N, C-alpha and C positions, 0 to 999 in steps of 0.2 A: 471352760469348754463345755461342761454339762449344761450350763445355762443357755449357751448358744444353740446347742442341739435341741434343747427344749423349745427355744424360740422358733426354730425352723419346723419343729414338729407341730406346734400350735398353728403356725401360718399354713402349713400343709393341710391340716384338718379344716381350717376355715375355708381354704380354696376348694377343697372337696365338697364341703357343705354348700358353698355358694354356687358351684358348678351344678350340683344336683338340683338346687332350687331353680336355677336358670333352665335346666333341662325339663323341669316339671311345670314350666310356664310362668314362673315368677319374673317380674320385671325389675331389674336392678341397674345401678351404675348410670352410664351415659344414656341408655335408652330411657330409663326412668326420668332423668333430667330433661331430656328432649320432650317427653310426653307432658311433664309439668309445665314446661316453657310454652308449648303450643296451646295448652288448655287455658293458660292465662290470657291468650289472645282470642279465645272462642266467644260464642259457639260457632259450630260448623254444620253445614249440610253434609251428611254422609251419603256418598254415592256408591252403591253396592252393585258390582258388575260381575256377571257369571264367568265369562271367558275372555281370552286375549283378543279374539277377533271382534269382540264387542267393546273392549277397553281401548284398543288402539285408535279407533276413529275419534274418540273423545280426546285422547292425548294429542291428536293432530288437529283438533277442531280450533278454528281461529279464536273463538270466544272463551276457550279455556286457557288461562294463564297459569302456567306451572310455577311453583316456588322451588327453591333449591332443596328444601328439607324433605327427606324421605325417612320414614321410620319402619324398620322391619321387626315384627314380633311374631313368634310362633309360626313361622312359615308364611306369614302374610306381609305384604308390602303396602304401607299406607302413604299415599302421595298427597301432597298439599298444593292447593292452588286457589284460584278465584274464577267464578263465572258471574259476569256482571258485577254487582255489588256484594255478592255472596262469597264467603269463604267456604271452601269445600275440601273434603277428604275423600279420595278415591281409593277403593280397595277391590281387588278381584277375588272371587270366592273359589273358583273351580266348579266342576260339574256336580250337580245333585243337591239333594236336600240337606244332607249332613254337612257338606262344605259350606253351603249358604248359611245354615243356622249357626255354625261355629264362628264363621267370619263376622256375621252381624252382631253376635254377642260380644266378640272381641272389640269391635268398633264402638259399641255402646258402653262397654265397661271401661275402656281405656280413655276415651275422648269425650269432650263436651259437645254433644250432638243435639241440635235443635230439631232435626227431622231427617228422615231417610228417603232417598230416591233410588229406586231399583229399576234398571232398564235392561233390555236385551231382546232376543228373538223368541218366537214361540210358534208352535203349530196352531192351526186354526180348526176348531170344531164347529164353528157357526157357518151354516151354508149361505147366510146373507152377507158375509164378509169375504174379502179377497186377499190374496198374497200381496204384501206390501203395505196393507193397512196397519195403522198403529192403534192399539186398543188400550183403554185404561179402565180396568174393572173396579167396581164399587166394593166387591167382596172376593176373598180368596179362601180356598180350602185345600187341605192336603187329602187327596183322594186315594191314598194307598195304605191307609191304616185300616185293617180289615179284621173281621172275625170270619174265618173260613169254615162253613158249616159242614158237618159230616154227611155223607151220603145216607139217604133215607129220611132225614129230617127236612122240614120245610118251614115256611113263614109262620106257621102256627106253633112251632116248637121254640121254647126258651133257649137262648144261647148259653154256653158255659159261662159262669160268673156274671150273668146278666142280673140276677137277683141281688148281687152285691154292688151293683152300680158300675161294674167295670166295663160292660159291653151293653149295646142297645140295638134294637131293631127299628128305632124311630126314623133314622135317616134313609133307610132303604137298602136294596140289595140288587145284585146282578145274578140272574139265573143263567148259568153257562149253557144249559141244555137248549135254551132259546136260540142259540147261535150255532147249532149243529148244522152240518150240510145235509143231514138226513132229517126230513120233517118228522115232528112228533117223537123224536128219539130221546132217550134219557142220557145222563152224563154223570160219571162217577165224581167229577169235580164239583157238582152240585151248586151251592150258592155262596156268594161272597157278600158279606154285610159291611157296609161302610160305617166307620166309627169316628167320633169326634176326638180331638186331641185333648189330653190332660194338660192343663196349663197352671202355672203358679205365678200370678201377677206380682209385680214388685210392691204394690200397695195392698196385697192380700196377706193372709197368714201363712207363713212357711209350712210346707208339708200338708196344707189343706188344699186339695186339688179342686180346680174348676174345669168345666168342659166347654169347648167351642169347636164348631165345624166351620162355619162361615165367619171369617175375620173381616171386620169392616175397615175401610179406609176412612180416616177422619173427614168430616164434612168440609172443613176449610180446604183441605187439599183436593178433594174430589170436585168441589165447586170451582176451584181455580182451574182445574184441568179442562173444564168445559170451554174455557176461553180459547183453547188451543185448536178447536175444530176447524179454524180457517187457515191453518198452516199449510204451506205448500211443501210436498214431500218429493223425494226422488222417485221417478217412474221408469228410468232406463239405466241399464248397466253400461251401455255403449250405444253407438248409432244404429245397431242392428238388433239389440236384445232389450225389449221393453215389456213392461207389464201390460196385460190385456185391458185393464181398467185403471184410471188414475187413482193412486192411493190416497187415503184420507185418514184423518185422526177422528176417533170416536170414543165416547165413553160407553161401557157395556155393564151389564149387571154382575157377571161372575167370571172368575178364572179359576183354574185348578192346576195343582202341581203334584208330581210324583217322581221318584227317581227311576223313571221309565221313559224311554224315547218312544212316543206314540206314532206309529205309522201303520195303522190298521183301521180300515173303513168301518167295520162293524162296531168296534169299541168307540170310535169317534162318534158314530150315530147314537149309540147308547148313552154316552156321557153327556151329549148335548140334549137329548130328549129327557134324560133323567134330571139333570141339574141346570140346564140352560147356561152352560159355560161357553165362552168364546175362545180365549187362549188356553192351550194345554202345553205345559212345559215342566221344568225340573227343579226350580229353585224358589220361585216367588212366595209360595205359601210359607216356607221356612223363614224368609225375611219378614213376612207379615206376622207370623206367630211370635217371633222374638221381639219385634218392635212393639207389638200389641201388649205383650207381657211386661215390657219395660216402660209402657205408657209414653212412647215416643211416636209422634205422627209419622206416617209413611205413605208412599204411593208407589205403584208399580206401573211401568210403561213398557209394553211389549209390542214389537213389530212382527207381523205374521210372515214367516218365511216359507211356509208350506201348508198343505191341507191336511196334515196329520193322517195321511193314508186315504183321504177322500178324493184325490185327484185322479184324472184319467190315465196318467202315465207314471213315470218314476217320481220319487219325492222331489218336490220343487226346491227344497233347500239347497240341493246341489248347485242350482243355478242362482238363486236369489238370496242366499244367506248374507252376503256382504251388503247388498242393497237394503235388506231389512235391518241389519245392524246400523247402517248409516241413518236410516229413518228413525230408529229408536233414539239415537244420539240427538238428532235435531229436536225431537219433542222433549227429551229430558232437559236439554239446555234451556229451551224456551220456558219450560215449567219452572226451573230453578230461578230464572230471572223474574218470574212473577211473585215469588215468595216474599211476604212482608218480613220486616225485621222482627225479632222476638218481642221487642217493646211494642211494635204495632199490633202484634197478636194479643198482648195483654190488654192494651187500650181497647181493641175491638171487642174482646170478650167481656170487659167491664161495661162497655157502652150497651151491649146487647142485654 
């Protein structure tokens, strides 16, 4: 009887330990078996999608062929399918930089991923572009990592911890007083200095930081994207509601992300003049930063749903969010169909 009781005690302890490990993000049992199984059939293109209204058009897109397998890990659902000849894994991040970074790292840590495609909607800071256009930037930055300078100090004053290499004045700053409604007035909020991200690349030395502000898209992916400029996009919601200009696909120099919904004309003008950015949104830089550190090629495709506060009336996303989401899916699908196989990538790089 004592041995039986001891047996049940040991089993109970093991169950508690395993459940605790599962709760802390470890992958065990059937989930681990499924992950190992799908990875033997890899690699895959990882498709990272911010929100449900951007995911659903792809799930219903004729050229996306879903497979039965779905794997849920740590609150994320990984869906498997094909687009053209490519095997793909779809995963939705949720809103903002934190969700996007965590989800992208999970994707790359769990699965055999050859490249990442991130698509969705964005605000537009570029006055030469229009709602409905789909933009593909060459560089991405996270523009909400700041050193906020105390009142009374200015551009000539060293920032706290600047001498230690933690912060810098090299990227530039926003002087909030310049945007006062009273000309030549001062402002206690003073200056915001933009900062680069600390990164720890997979091929670097652990705990030895590097810094990056503008994260580049790999040349192969960016050059492939240029082929998409001739695509035809949706221009109308229905027979009575259409865009004022036919939408187009274009590559641009830069995009920026922050966990901030931008609907302010003054900041829109500032960030375009300062950094020459076109799309402004809330996730892409996180996807870029994680992919870059893991040395996995990525590209971001964003359809412009609104003018980020620069329009004449209310925010245009209220009207055109679904049209923009559909256009981003069209371009993402066509880009994935252009991707060569991993073997073709190797042969191409060797021949170069």
